[in-house]
Steps between C-alpha positions, in 0.01 A plus 500: 500500500746384233403539133341196340579629150629800312152573364145395592234496230137497606307312234589221257319632192669595173644833617639339815657213303661741252649708783620186680672355195675828423628511860610137488689563176690770690583254778260641758316279749123532464215390726155491335208499744163411349162476672369233262621146438772392257230410247435871451857584391487758224188672633254657259737482205441124488127555427560762232491473122864604504456817295805726464560830326801508270564799276628466143545128553593248230145360534357842423729556206416157353130598507567832331444709815698824523564581866754717678590616851373845409159369395474274806587785736244724329239227549607452862465870583163523327382201701655578838383860522756587770368816669605489867801624690554146630524375138866609481647156579227300324575695181873444537449127548257486204750666271774263613267203450410600144872527421551153654211353294655647185848370567635221724179357645440250221857370475535489883200266512603299194836424660301319773300299247193721479311498168188672365213395273568645153157659451455822694194627681370857481375599846353836613454640152363835615283671240550863589768711331869428437602658830239315703469167674601175337757305302555642154630159389484138627756446779352214703745209479361180657756285680528153349389307808288794631545591867693187600734574209595838644537365855709194405833668419504684832377203701772287338767758582369534856506124554860486374596779742317313777724201439802728527379635834436849367118494516286358778123476480282531810148413390196547728677792665264797534667834563312723745759771566812659353779557751736796518825586668519877519383617156603178324239233418682177569257224595161331488285351771197279465339163546573157356168366373389139515584286198234491231483253214249702294567515128635821345257791530266339750446694821729371781465500879623779726573282805800643686765259627789707629655845459810573294742790465769539236760770441689613187669805353209572265134405459318480165120501510363293212160415642262586215186714484146521640277332239386217726385747769174644368447714808835674440424535128174677584670719765750626241247526212524843330204724427605529135406133452152545646367328809685193630344177367282310741589174327832398350682178413866440586774466246750410772503265803386608846854543633556799268366721777733800524583454868877524446459841336335620821774342713768675294311828527495457879881478487516848348455435129292726283212353299403705194227476240284243687201615292661379180400145425442267207186286502362325196142526375478173306503271805306173506446273798723195484279192474787300649635743764835474680479796737202689654290695247736380228454692176660466159548783253386471140758642259258603224552582137325811361170354369276423799227757554519651849186602682448648844259341749206690349580396144675811363802451278827632639603832344810551286781418555412263786504187287658167601877537545511880496507667844456292814459783749283704263270200479507456877402862563220470244358186660506655846317808366201280406418406859565129438808284552474292186467524122444265207673368189275379218674299231476169310693179455721635223614785725551292815699246298743756358499784752459362852817424692509454874768651719704266713747218465246232593254626236754460217631142534637498144732797545571422867593144400710629209311287250535635148259237373218599736566870449489461121151344531348815651383650169363167373133403512201682645567459870704718727779370716414229754494741794281751309249230403499374860402846621234524231353169627550534876556872573221663694551826307436347157169487313484305170188502282402458136305824465526851645168508686589184693848636562374826652248306709786289636701813575215650697455176691871486581526855631165496673464871421277460190650814346548390141245564221538242221365739236751771593790256506395375156479856367858574608647177367322523167619861462856383559459208257384734220832683528669194347334549161782732395877493550464837676282586800395762752512244786830548685502142628473363147783736405704349786435151367625594153802671657583194711498272199768712335734358764602152389490350853140612552390387155649154547396412855319780687236675288206332328423592143232775515152352479145559622466394861142383439592285200390145594802355317719646777282384791408420763469838667689546825470754782754535778438689823821684582604565858759736644816301572749624759860475392783756531622767739645788296611704804710382791815556702695802376847404372785647299665354189690247716173386663602656835193600701438866582338648809238777519771763457626333183818381674644151446442255783824321573486129435145491361406419141176404321431333166219377281138580565567606860693797349246567226733299273768759570522850645162473669309487172695500175180448298332818618122475460491234227711220361599393150499130599795264479655731757399339831732200479750732339478733799566207731804399292640851479447603863624166631811521288564862598459421868714190488788680337472811716481303825792280394710819477362641826579195714841432344 
C-alpha cells in the first residue's frame, strides 16, 4: 500500500500537536489519527490549569526569587529518586528537560504568543531536607488563558499547516494495531467510529463503521495515559503506596484508558516503570460533572488542618501543598480511601483554588478585571463558592460540634469524636499566641508568607480557626483523584521507542504521557509540578525534529 503521509501521529493532544507542527515546519506531510471527535482537539492539556516550570525566569526575578539550573536539577533528583537500571534514559531526558526549562522554553513559547500570569505558584514544597523532595523556590508559572492558552498556539499552527496540505486530521479513527514491514514500524490499522456530537470530555460511542489502514515512514504514539481506566490503575498500583483504593474519582475523561500503550507494547515496545503514577489526594466530586466519576482537585494553601478518616491530624511534613505521594501513602496506610480538611471562610476565600481551565474562568478568559477581584471581599471565587454550596463533599456549619456531626453523617462511618477534634484544633490555635511555634504547619504558614506571591493571593493571615470572626467552619471530604502516568513506553532522547533489549525500534516514536513524559518516566517516582505539560512540549518537539530528519 502506498504511503498516505510521511508521518502518522496517533493522538491529537498537546504532545501530538507539538510534534505535528514541528514536522510541518520542516515540510513533512503528517496524518493525525484521533479516536475522539474534533471537539477534543488538544486532549487533557485543554482541561489543565496551564502550569509550566520555568527556571530563573523574568517572573521569578521580578518577585525576588533566586533560582538556577543547578538548584532545579538538585530538586529534580531529590524528587525523582532514580534508582533503577531502566532509569538511564528517563534521567537523560530529565536533565535535558531541566536545561530546556532554564533556557529556550520560555522564549520559544513567547514567540508563538504564549504568556504567563505574573504571580507564581509554589507547588510541591517538600518539607524534608535540602536534598529531599520538593521545589526549593516557586516555579509554577500559570499560562494566561490556562489550558486553552497553551493549546491555542499549536492548534493555530496545525490549522495553518492543514490549509497548506501538510497536516490532515482523521478524527473518530481508533487505532487497534501497529503495522510493520520487516523490523520497521510503518503503519496503523483500526476502525472508523461512528460520528458523535458529544461535547468535549463527554464519553463517546464506540460503534464501528469501517476498517482503515494507513502507511507512513514513521509512527509517533501520542495517546496519553491511563487515568480514566481505574482497573488498570489498580493493576499497576505499587505496594509502597499501600493497598489500591476501592473508590476513586477521575481527573481525566474515560477515553484516557491506556489501550494504545498496550497496543504499542504488543508491537515490540518496552514499557517501564508502570508502577510509578501521580494521583492527587485533594479530589472532590464535581457537582456538575462532564465525564464519568468526574473529580476536581483542590489546590490548597498551607493553612487547612488535615485529618485522616479517624480524626488524627496528618504528621509533619504532610501538610497541604507539601508532598502529594507522601500524603497518598499515608492515607492508604489508614485503611480508608478518604481524609478531611477543616478550615473556615477566611481560609477558603484566600487559599482554595481549583485545578482546571473551566474552574478558573477569569484566568481562562484572560480577564484582568475579574482576576484582580479575587482577593476582594469575603467570598472565594465563583467556582469555589459553587462547590461550597452544591458539592457533596462539603460540610458548612457555624460551630464545631455541628460540623463534626455533619462530617460523620456524610461519611457514614461515624469515626470522628467532636471533643478530640476540638482538642487538636485548639492546641493548634494556641500556637498563634507567639511569633514562634513548635507546630511545623504553623511554621510553614509563616514561611509561605515570606514569599510575596503567597502573602498577596495564596496564604491567609495566621488566625485561630475557631475564631467566629473567620467563620463559618467548613469541612471537605477529600477523595483520591486519578491523574497522571509517570511510567510508560521506553524512549531515548529523540523519543524513539526502545524494545526489551534496549534497541531502537525503526520508525516508532512516543511522546507525552504515553512515554512517561519522556524516556519512559522522566519524573522518576515523584513530580515537581509544572512539568507535565512541559514534558509534552519537550518530548513532542524532540520527536518532531528527530523524525523530520529521519524521513528526509
